[in-house]
N, C-alpha and C positions, 0 to 999 in steps of 0.2 A: 345470158348473166348468170355469176357463180352462187352459190349457197352464199359464201361470206359478206357477197355483196348484197345481200337483202337486209343485212340487220348489223346495227352497231355493235354487235357482240363478236366476239372472235370466233374464229369457223371451228378452236378446240372446245369454246364451254357450246359450241351447236348442235356439235357433235356428241357432246356430254348431254343434251339435253334428248338428240334422236335416240341415245341407249335407254332413255329414262322413261321415255314414253314409249316403249316400245311394248306392248301387249304381252304379259307374261314376264317381262323383265322387273324384278325387283331389286331391293338391296343387296339380296345374296348374291345374286347374278351378276349384280352394275360390279361390284367389286372383284369381282372372281374374273370377269373378263379383262377387267383392267388392267389384272394382273398380267395380261396374255401378250400385251404390246404396250410398244413406249407410248402410244398417246390416243386419246379418244379416236382422233384421226385415222390412226391406223384399224384401228380392231372396225369404221365405218368401212375403210375402203377394203378391208379384208372378210367383212362380216359372212358372205355365202361360204366361202372357204374354211370359217371356225369349225363350225360344225352344221349337220346336214338336218342335225333336229332345232337349231334355232328357231324362233319365230320369225314372220318376214318385218324388219326392219322399219322402225315408223318413218314415215317420207316425210322430207326435209320440207313440202310445201305446207304438208300438215303442221307441222312446230312451230312453221313462219305465220300459219294463221291465227293458231294459238297466241300467239308473243304477237302478234298485230290487232286483234279483235283486247287482248288486254291490257295493252296500251291504248287503245284509242277510248279506252271506257277509263282510262288513270289510274291501272293496274300495274304492278310489279311481279316481272318471274325472277324466282332467286334458285341457284343450286345449292346443292351441298357444298363446301369449298369459300362461295363468293364472299368476299368481305361484309356485305350483307345479310348474309346466314344469319340467324340467331343464335348466338356464342352460346345461348344457355343449352339449345339442341345440337350442336356440333359433336362435343364429346361423346354422345348417347350411341351405342350400337345399332338402335334400329333407325335413326336420325330419317325425317323423310329425304329424298332424294332433290325433288322440288319442290317449291311451294309457291303459291300464288297470291300476291296479296294486294286485296283495295283499299285500302284508307292511307292513314301515315306507317309508312316501314318502320319506322324509328321506334314506334309503340311495342316492336315484339323483342326489345332489348330494355323495358323499363322493369322496375321490378315489379312482379307480379303474383298474385295469388287466384287459384282456382274456385270456385266455388261451384257445384256440383249437387246434381241430387234430381229426384221424381218428377216426372212429367205431369203425374196425375196426385200433385203436391196440396196439402191442405192449405186451408186461409192463414191458418197460421205461421206453417214452413215458407211460405210465399213472402209473410211479413216478413219475420224473420231474416230469410235471408239478401230480402231487400233492404231492408238497414246496415245488415251491416256491411254489406256493399257499399254503401254510402260513407262508412265509416273507415272504409279500407282507403275509400279513393281520395275522401278527405286528407287523408294522412299521408297521400304522396301514390300510393298501392295501386298499380293495377290490376282490374277484375279480369278475370278470365273465363271463360266457360264458353258454351256450346252452338247457343243459342235454340235448344227447344226449349218445349213449352214444359211449364210447370218453376222448378227450382231457376233455371238457366236464364231463363228471361227475367225473372226478378233482380240475378244478380245482377245483369248487365241493366235492368233499368234502374237501379240502387246509384250505379256507380255515374250513369248519367244523370240520374236527380242531385248528384252531390259536383257534378261538372266537372265527372273524373274521367280518365281513358277505360276503357274498356276494349278485350278483345276477343272477339267470336270466331273458335275454331269449326269449321261445316264438314261434313263426310261428302260433301256433292263438289262439284265445283265453285267455285265464289259469285258467280252470278245466279247460281241457281237459289229462289227463295223459299227456303222451306224452315218451319211450316210457312204455309203462306202468309197469316196473321201476323206474323215478324217481317213483314216488308217493311213496314215506317220505325220500325225499331233496327232493321240492319240495315239502311241509313244513316239513323242518329249516329248509330256502331264506326260506318266508315268514316263519317263527320270529327269524330272523337275520338279515332282509334284505328280500330281495324279488323278486317274479314280477312282471314285467311284459310288455306285448304292445302294439301297435294295434290288432289284431281286436279284434272286438265277442265280447261273452262267449257262449261257447257255440261258436265259429266252430274247426272241424276243421281243422289244419292240413294246406297241399295244399304240392307241389314250390312250387310259383311265388312261396309265402311265406316261404320261407323265404332267400332270399337280400335279399328286403326287412327280415326281420329282422335280419339279419349288419349292415346296416346302422347301425342301432341299435347296437347292438356295439361300432361300432367308435366312434359318434358320442359315446357316454358314456363313455368312454374316455381318459386320455391318452395310450394306446397300443395294440397289440397286438400279443402273443407266439405266434408259431406254432410250435407244438412236431412234431407231424407231420401231415401233410397228404399225399394224392395232388396231383398238377401242376394239375390241371382239379376239386378240389374246394372247397366251401361257404367255408373257411377262408384260401382265397387270395382270395377275392369281398372278404371282412372284411376284410382287410390292402389290398387295393387302396382300398376305403372311406376306409380309417384314411389312407392317402395322400395320397389327393381332400383329405380336411379336413386335412389337415396334422397329422394325429396320428403320434407313432411306430410302426415297427414295428421288432420282436427276430424272430429265428429262430435256432433248436436245428440245427445241422448234425447229417446224418444219413449215414451211408453211401449211395452212390451205385446198390448194390445192392437197396437197398431202395425199394419203392415210396412209402413212407410218406413219406421222407425228400425228394423231387424236389421239392414245394412249398417246404419252407423252403431248402433248398438253393439254388433258381431266387432267391427274396426274397432269399436272399445275395450271390448273382452281381449284382442289380439294385439293389443299395444298402443294403437291411437291417443291420441292426446288430445282429453273433454276440453271443449270450449261452451262457453256461453254468449259470449260477443266478440268483437273485432277487437276487443284490449285484449283477450287470451293468445289471438295469433301475433299483432304487433309489439306485443311485449318480448324482443331479442330477438324480433325478425329480422335476418340476415341482408345484407344488400342485393347475393344472387343465391341461387343453390345451392349443395356442399357439390362440391369436385364427386363426379362418377365414379364409384369402384367397381368394378364384377366381380358379384358375389360369388359366381360360379366362372369359369371355365370353357368361353368360347359356348356357351349354351344360351344362346338368345334370338332376335329374331334375324341376326344378318347371318347365322350358321344355322339356324333352322328350316328345315322345310317350309316356306311362306307361298305366297299364290305362285310365286317361279321357283317351285319346288322342283319340278323335274328338268325342268333348262337348266337349274343351276349345279341339278346333277350332271349337267351333260357336256357343262361348260369346266366343270371341275374334272374329269378325265382329262381335258388339257392342259390343266397343273400338275395334276399329282394322278397318276394312272393306276398307282398301286391301293388308296384307298377303297377298299372294299368293304368295312366292317357300317355298321348300322351308326346314324347319328342317336344320340342321346334321345330326339325328338322321336325320330323313326323306332326307336325302343319301346318310347312310353306309348306312344300311339296304339301301334303294335299288341299291346297289354290293353287298352282297353276296348270295351264293346257297350251295348245298350244297357248292358244289366253294369250298377255302380260297382267301384271298386274299392275298398279302403286307402288312404293315404299310406297305413304303414304297409299294407301288402305289396304298394306298388314299391316301396322303400327296397322290401326284402326281395322282390321280384327283380330288378332291374340292379341291384350295387350301389344307384346312389345314395348320398347323403341329404339332409333334407332340404337345406337351402339346393341343392343343385335340382333333388326334383322337383322342387316348386318354382323355381325358374322355367324349369322344359312345359308344366303342367300352365304356367300362364301364357308361355309363349301357345302353346296348342289354343289356349281360351282365346287370347285375342285375335288369332288367326280364324278362330270360326271351327274347330277340331274338337273342342273338349269342352263339356260341361258341370259345372260342380252343384250338387246337389244339395240340400238343406241340410242332409246329415251329414254333410262332409266327403260323403263320395262322389268317386270321379266317373265318367262313361264318355264315350265317343258322341259328338252334338250331331 
């Protein structure tokens, strides 16, 4: 029995899925691999001869099992480039190669606003977020969040209470129920929206997967509203991704005495739009996100070392053997240490402009390689 005969998908589509699901192959390596041969089928056929350093290619049986269990549970798997792939993600430089969906795939094409915030949220923060989500949903806007405890939960519940659409982007596989107490909420979301992930069925969420999950939340949405968040929470990563993608960022002000207001207050000081209710968002809300425009030249998750950095470098040798200089991300990472360094000092030492350095630092932070301290200094994670 041939691989292509096991599925209604084309052999080329399945070959791409095998490459995308190969351990260590991320967007960087995938794009570079696709430049080496005329088709994904050719890459699969020539896999062992492309480079001795490439990892073992994902087995055909493995991806077919993933497809089978997803389909049996009513799910859908899409690849970047498919007609069903969310159009708001397509143009982004670090768009996921694969998306698994449980629920209504069409929900991913809806006009979306993300609401994110602290897991240990205050009662007032939870109430405000739920109310705002309900008002957005009644206005026909889908509410997107991460199904985490706290603000995320309130946002999803608010949209559902208004009989609206809500989308949960999760860090593990779409089958993974995390946190466990949100199992009923997850089922309600599937019935009135969808649960989506770039990870394979059965994947357990780990700390390194949450920042990558956050970029999808930002990418799907017209903008991100931050309710309560500490200065170094994942919600701030989501907001930074939104800024990088040319999305709107809204923030709810709070008392300086409450650490959970540190994130929104910092965003407001740095140009975010202050909001007090859903009307502040709905006023002049466009039907789709603003077009993505790279603020810096090829300094993003596709061209920086990510989870497949060493493989990407190996593949690149087959594309351009004369590439011997460090990438901006490698250069910046090499300057970081366990001791924090000022942003201005990094500008002087790297020669990058402010926008370029900010983009590189966001990449490193997303990949778990860098951390920004409370005083604005940067250090290795």
